[in-house]
C-alpha positions as CSV (number, residue, x, y, z in Angstrom):
1,M,141.6,143.6,-51.9
2,F,144.1,142.9,-49.1
3,R,141.4,143.3,-46.4
4,A,139.1,141.0,-48.3
5,R,141.8,138.3,-48.5
6,Y,142.7,138.8,-44.9
7,G,139.1,138.4,-43.9
8,L,138.7,135.3,-46.0
9,C,141.9,133.8,-44.4
10,L,140.7,134.6,-41.0
11,L,137.3,133.1,-41.6
12,T,138.9,130.0,-43.1
13,A,141.2,129.6,-40.0
14,V,138.1,129.9,-37.7
15,L,136.2,127.3,-39.7
16,V,139.2,124.9,-39.7
17,A,139.6,125.3,-35.9
18,S,135.9,124.9,-35.4
19,C,135.9,121.7,-37.5
20,G,138.9,120.5,-35.6
21,R,137.0,120.8,-32.3
22,S,134.0,118.8,-33.6
23,R,136.0,116.2,-35.5
24,P,139.7,115.6,-34.5
25,P,141.9,115.7,-37.6
26,I,143.9,112.6,-36.4
27,P,142.0,109.3,-36.4
28,K,141.3,107.9,-33.0
29,E,143.2,104.6,-33.5
30,Q,146.2,106.5,-34.8
31,W,146.4,108.7,-31.6
32,R,145.9,105.6,-29.4
33,A,148.8,103.9,-31.2
34,Y,151.0,107.0,-30.8
35,A,150.3,106.9,-27.0
36,N,151.1,103.2,-26.9
37,D,154.4,103.8,-28.8
38,L,155.4,106.4,-26.2
39,Y,154.8,103.9,-23.4
40,N,156.7,101.1,-25.1
41,R,159.7,103.4,-25.7
42,G,159.9,104.3,-22.0
43,L,158.6,107.9,-22.4
44,F,156.1,107.5,-19.6
45,S,155.4,111.1,-18.7
46,Q,154.8,111.8,-22.4
47,A,152.6,108.8,-22.6
48,V,150.4,110.1,-19.7
49,E,150.0,113.4,-21.6
50,A,149.0,111.6,-24.8
51,Y,146.5,109.4,-23.0
52,R,145.0,112.4,-21.3
53,E,144.7,114.1,-24.7
54,Y,143.0,111.0,-26.0
55,L,140.5,111.1,-23.2
56,R,139.9,114.9,-23.8
57,V,139.5,115.0,-27.5
58,Y,137.9,111.7,-28.7
59,P,134.3,110.5,-28.0
60,L,134.8,107.3,-25.9
61,S,132.5,104.9,-24.2
62,Q,132.5,104.8,-20.4
63,Q,134.2,101.4,-20.5
64,E,137.1,102.8,-22.7
65,Q,137.4,105.9,-20.5
66,A,137.8,103.8,-17.5
67,S,140.3,101.6,-19.3
68,I,142.5,104.6,-20.3
69,T,142.2,106.1,-16.8
70,F,143.4,102.8,-15.4
71,A,146.3,102.7,-17.9
72,I,147.4,106.2,-16.7
73,G,147.2,105.0,-13.1
74,E,149.4,102.0,-13.9
75,I,152.0,104.3,-15.5
76,Y,152.1,106.4,-12.4
77,F,152.2,103.4,-10.1
78,E,154.5,101.0,-11.9
79,R,156.7,103.2,-14.0
80,L,157.0,106.6,-12.4
81,H,156.4,105.5,-8.8
82,D,154.2,108.6,-8.3
83,Y,151.7,107.0,-5.9
84,E,149.8,110.2,-5.2
85,N,148.9,110.7,-8.9
86,A,148.3,107.0,-9.3
87,L,145.9,107.1,-6.3
88,A,144.0,110.0,-7.9
89,E,143.5,108.0,-11.1
90,Y,142.3,104.8,-9.3
91,I,139.8,106.9,-7.2
92,R,138.6,108.5,-10.4
93,I,137.7,105.1,-11.7
94,K,135.9,104.2,-8.5
95,R,133.9,107.3,-8.3
96,L,133.2,108.2,-12.0
97,F,132.9,104.7,-13.5
98,P,131.3,102.6,-10.7
99,E,130.0,100.0,-13.2
100,S,133.4,99.3,-14.7
101,P,134.9,95.8,-14.3
102,L,138.1,97.5,-13.3
103,I,136.6,98.5,-9.9
104,K,138.1,95.6,-8.0
105,E,141.5,96.1,-9.5
106,A,141.3,99.8,-8.7
107,D,140.4,99.0,-5.1
108,R,143.5,96.8,-4.8
109,R,145.7,99.5,-6.2
110,I,144.2,102.1,-3.9
111,V,145.3,100.0,-0.9
112,E,148.8,99.6,-2.4
113,C,149.1,103.3,-3.1
114,L,148.2,104.2,0.5
115,E,150.6,101.6,1.9
116,R,153.4,103.1,-0.2
117,L,152.5,106.5,0.9
118,Q,152.9,105.4,4.6
119,R,149.2,105.8,5.4
120,P,148.4,102.4,6.9
121,A,145.2,103.6,8.6
122,D,143.8,104.8,5.3
123,A,144.9,101.6,3.6
124,R,143.0,99.5,6.2
125,Q,139.9,101.7,5.7
126,A,140.1,101.3,1.9
127,L,140.6,97.6,2.3
128,W,137.5,97.4,4.5
129,E,135.4,99.5,2.1
130,S,136.3,97.3,-0.9
131,T,134.1,94.3,-1.5
132,G,137.1,92.1,-2.2
133,L,140.6,92.1,-3.6
134,D,140.4,89.0,-5.8
135,S,140.2,90.5,-9.3
136,S,138.3,88.8,-12.1
137,Q,139.9,88.2,-15.4
138,I,140.0,91.7,-16.7
139,P,141.6,92.7,-20.0
140,K,144.4,95.1,-19.0
141,P,144.8,98.3,-21.0
142,R,148.6,97.9,-21.1
143,P,150.2,98.5,-24.5
144,G,152.5,96.0,-26.1
145,V,152.5,92.3,-27.0
146,V,151.7,90.1,-24.0
147,I,154.6,87.7,-23.5
148,A,153.5,86.2,-20.1
149,R,150.6,86.1,-17.7
150,V,150.7,85.7,-13.9
151,G,147.2,85.1,-12.7
152,N,145.3,88.2,-14.0
153,R,148.5,90.3,-14.5
154,E,149.8,90.5,-18.1
155,I,153.5,91.1,-18.8
156,T,154.2,92.8,-22.1
157,Q,157.2,93.2,-24.2
158,G,157.4,96.8,-23.0
159,D,157.5,95.6,-19.4
160,L,160.4,93.3,-20.2
161,E,162.3,96.1,-21.9
162,F,161.6,98.4,-18.9
163,E,163.0,95.8,-16.4
164,L,166.1,95.2,-18.6
165,N,166.8,98.9,-18.8
166,R,166.8,99.1,-15.0
167,L,169.7,96.7,-14.7
168,P,173.2,97.9,-14.1
169,P,175.2,98.1,-17.4
170,S,177.6,95.3,-16.3
171,V,174.6,93.0,-15.9
172,K,172.6,94.2,-18.9
173,E,175.5,93.6,-21.3
174,R,175.5,89.9,-20.4
175,I,171.9,89.5,-21.7
176,R,172.4,89.4,-25.4
177,T,170.6,86.4,-26.9
178,R,166.9,85.6,-27.1
179,E,167.5,82.7,-24.6
180,D,169.1,85.1,-22.2
181,R,166.0,87.4,-22.4
182,L,163.7,84.3,-21.9
183,N,165.7,83.3,-18.8
184,F,165.4,86.9,-17.5
185,L,161.6,86.8,-18.1
186,R,161.4,83.5,-16.2
187,E,163.2,85.1,-13.3
188,L,160.7,88.0,-13.3
189,V,157.8,85.6,-13.2
190,A,159.4,83.5,-10.4
191,T,160.0,86.7,-8.4
192,E,156.4,87.8,-8.9
193,I,154.8,84.4,-7.8
194,L,157.1,84.1,-4.8
195,Y,156.2,87.7,-3.8
196,R,152.5,86.9,-4.1
197,D,152.9,83.7,-2.0
198,A,154.9,85.6,0.7
199,A,152.2,88.3,0.8
200,R,149.4,85.7,1.2
201,Q,151.4,84.3,4.2
202,G,151.5,87.7,5.8
203,L,155.3,88.0,5.6
204,D,155.0,91.8,5.0
205,R,154.3,92.0,8.7
206,D,157.3,89.8,9.7
207,K,159.6,91.8,12.0
208,D,162.7,91.1,9.9
209,V,160.9,92.3,6.8
210,V,159.6,95.5,8.6
211,E,163.1,96.3,9.9
212,G,164.7,95.5,6.5
213,T,162.2,97.8,4.8
214,F,163.0,100.6,7.2
215,Q,166.7,100.2,6.7
216,A,166.4,100.1,2.9
217,K,164.2,103.2,2.9
218,R,166.6,105.0,5.2
219,Q,169.6,104.2,2.9
220,L,167.7,105.3,-0.2
221,M,166.7,108.6,1.5
222,V,170.4,109.2,2.4
223,Q,171.4,108.4,-1.2
224,K,168.8,110.7,-2.7
225,L,169.9,113.5,-0.3
226,I,173.6,113.1,-1.3
227,E,172.6,113.1,-5.0
228,R,170.6,116.3,-4.5
229,E,173.2,118.1,-2.5
230,I,176.3,116.9,-4.2
231,A,176.0,115.2,-7.6
232,G,174.3,118.2,-9.2
233,K,177.0,120.6,-8.0
234,V,180.0,118.8,-9.5
235,R,180.1,119.9,-13.1
236,P,183.7,120.6,-14.1
237,T,184.6,122.6,-17.2
238,L,187.4,121.6,-19.5
239,D,189.5,124.3,-17.8
240,D,188.9,122.8,-14.4
241,L,190.0,119.4,-15.7
242,E,193.2,120.7,-17.3
243,L,194.1,122.6,-14.1
244,Y,193.5,119.5,-12.0
245,Y,195.7,117.5,-14.5
246,R,198.6,120.0,-14.2
247,A,198.4,119.9,-10.4
248,N,198.5,116.1,-10.5
249,R,200.6,115.4,-13.6
250,D,202.7,112.7,-11.9
251,R,199.6,110.7,-11.1
252,Y,198.9,110.1,-14.8
253,A,202.5,109.5,-15.9
254,Q,203.6,106.2,-17.4
255,R,205.9,104.3,-15.0
256,D,208.2,101.3,-15.1
257,E,208.2,98.3,-12.8
258,K,210.0,100.2,-10.1
259,G,207.6,103.1,-10.2
260,N,209.9,105.5,-11.9
261,V,208.3,108.0,-14.4
262,V,209.1,106.9,-17.9
263,K,206.9,109.2,-19.9
264,E,204.3,111.9,-19.1
265,R,201.0,111.2,-20.7
266,P,199.3,114.2,-22.4
267,F,196.0,115.5,-21.0
268,L,193.9,114.3,-24.0
269,E,195.1,110.8,-23.5
270,V,194.0,110.6,-19.8
271,Q,191.1,113.1,-19.9
272,E,188.5,110.5,-18.9
273,Q,190.5,109.3,-16.0
274,V,191.2,112.9,-14.9
275,A,187.5,113.6,-15.0
276,R,186.7,110.6,-12.8
277,D,189.3,111.5,-10.3
278,Y,188.2,115.1,-10.2
279,M,184.5,114.2,-9.7
280,Q,185.4,111.7,-7.0
281,E,187.6,114.2,-5.1
282,K,185.2,117.1,-5.4
283,S,182.2,114.9,-4.4
284,L,184.1,113.7,-1.3
285,Q,184.9,117.3,-0.4
286,L,181.3,118.4,-0.7
287,Y,180.2,115.3,1.2
288,R,182.4,116.2,4.1
289,Q,181.2,119.8,4.0
290,L,177.6,118.6,4.1
291,V,178.2,116.3,7.0
292,E,180.0,119.0,8.9
293,R,177.3,121.5,8.3
294,L,174.6,119.1,9.5
295,M,176.6,118.1,12.5
296,Q,176.8,121.7,13.6
297,A,173.1,122.2,13.0
298,E,172.2,119.1,15.0
299,G,174.6,119.9,17.8
300,V,176.5,116.6,17.4
301,E,179.2,115.7,19.9
302,I,181.5,112.7,19.5
303,Y,183.5,111.6,22.6
304,E,186.5,110.0,21.0
305,S,188.3,109.3,24.3
306,R,185.5,107.1,25.4
307,V,185.6,104.8,22.4
308,Q,187.2,101.4,23.3
């Protein structure tokens, strides 16, 4: 009896799995809405996975396959700044869906990806190969309600939320009302149209822009190196903070106008300040160690006596 039931259960599981492969248990529109929700909530890597699953599981027309592929490329390009994966998606459209109305837009993005990947020769070649960069009016596969349009580019509510979340907390907290958000949207649009006009005038090749781009890239690279080498290594425990507090107890004491200690403040009262001071001091210590190590590796010599 047990074997018979086991065999029946196994057969049922196989049949269910088999049916699942031929007809997905979740309706197509529901899965697409799920992927869109991930995107609109800023879960971009998860949205890419959901869109890929959508392409894999559901029977789609070539037009819709191209549209979803383009949406994945846009996530990589605009949200994750992963230009290699974005480039792969745009090339996929160009080679697998040559009749798609998204071809011109994919051509433009291919050039932009290559430029960001510091491959100007390849970018010029891609530009030459494309038939033109002026995109026709193409319905963009970008999830979210469209709240503005700049030429053929749609700006959605999700785009607005993404840009707001990128702001420093001190700036973001000042945008509270609907009118504040509208003004911020207008600034986004103004920046986009000014950028487009500057690009048309060839200002990307202006010597000041080229130098400024290099300096900004250099500073960002240094910042990323410091974050990688230092920030991840400063993770104090509660014991570390308490030990630091005891060693610097006077720093956190309450003082009168003349600077005399009036009252010692307990650790729990000043714990956040202690943590900030500890992190700052340890980060500076690690920074100096990093610079010293690199100076030795590079054979740096500083002739202090020659400095006027």
